[in-house]
N, C-alpha and C positions, 0 to 999 in steps of 0.2 A: 182637405179635411178627412179624406178617406183613411189616412194612416192612424187617426185617433180612434178608430173602431176596430183595431186589431184584435183578433181572437187569441187567447192564450192556449197553446197546445197542451195536449194531455201529458206529454213528457215534461213540460215545464211545471205543471201542477204536481206531477209525481216527484220531481226534483225538489220543489218547495216543501212538499210533505215530508220527504226524506230528510231535508235539512232541519225541519222542525223537530222530527223524531230524534235526530242525532243530538241536537242541542238539549233537548229534554233529558236524554240519557246521560249526557255529560254533566248536567246539573245534578241529576240524581246520584251519580258517582261521586261528585264533589261533596254533596251532603252526607253520603255514606262515609266517606273518608273522615270528614269532620266529626261526625257523631262517634265513629270508632275511636278516634283520638281522645275525645272527651271521656268515653267509657274506660279506656286504658288509664287515663289520668285519674279518674275516680277510683279505680281499683288500686292505684298506688297511694291513695290517701291524699290526692292533689299535690303530691310531690313531683318534681321533675324526675326523669329516668335516672340521672346520676345521683340525685339526693335520695331516692328510694333505695338505691344500691348501698349508699353509705349508712342509711338508717338500719337496713337489714344486717350489714356487717357489724355494726355496734352491738346489736342485740345478740 
């Protein structure tokens, strides 16, 4: 039963903290990409990139 009371080393805690920070940063990057795409779409009047090009060419 002695193996059940294993201490977790400092390097393991640092590794887990690092992984949590990396995952958080990745989620923030994905959210930023999505919001940037939505902003670009609203600037085009909610047209796709090709459709906005055609609308501007007709004008």
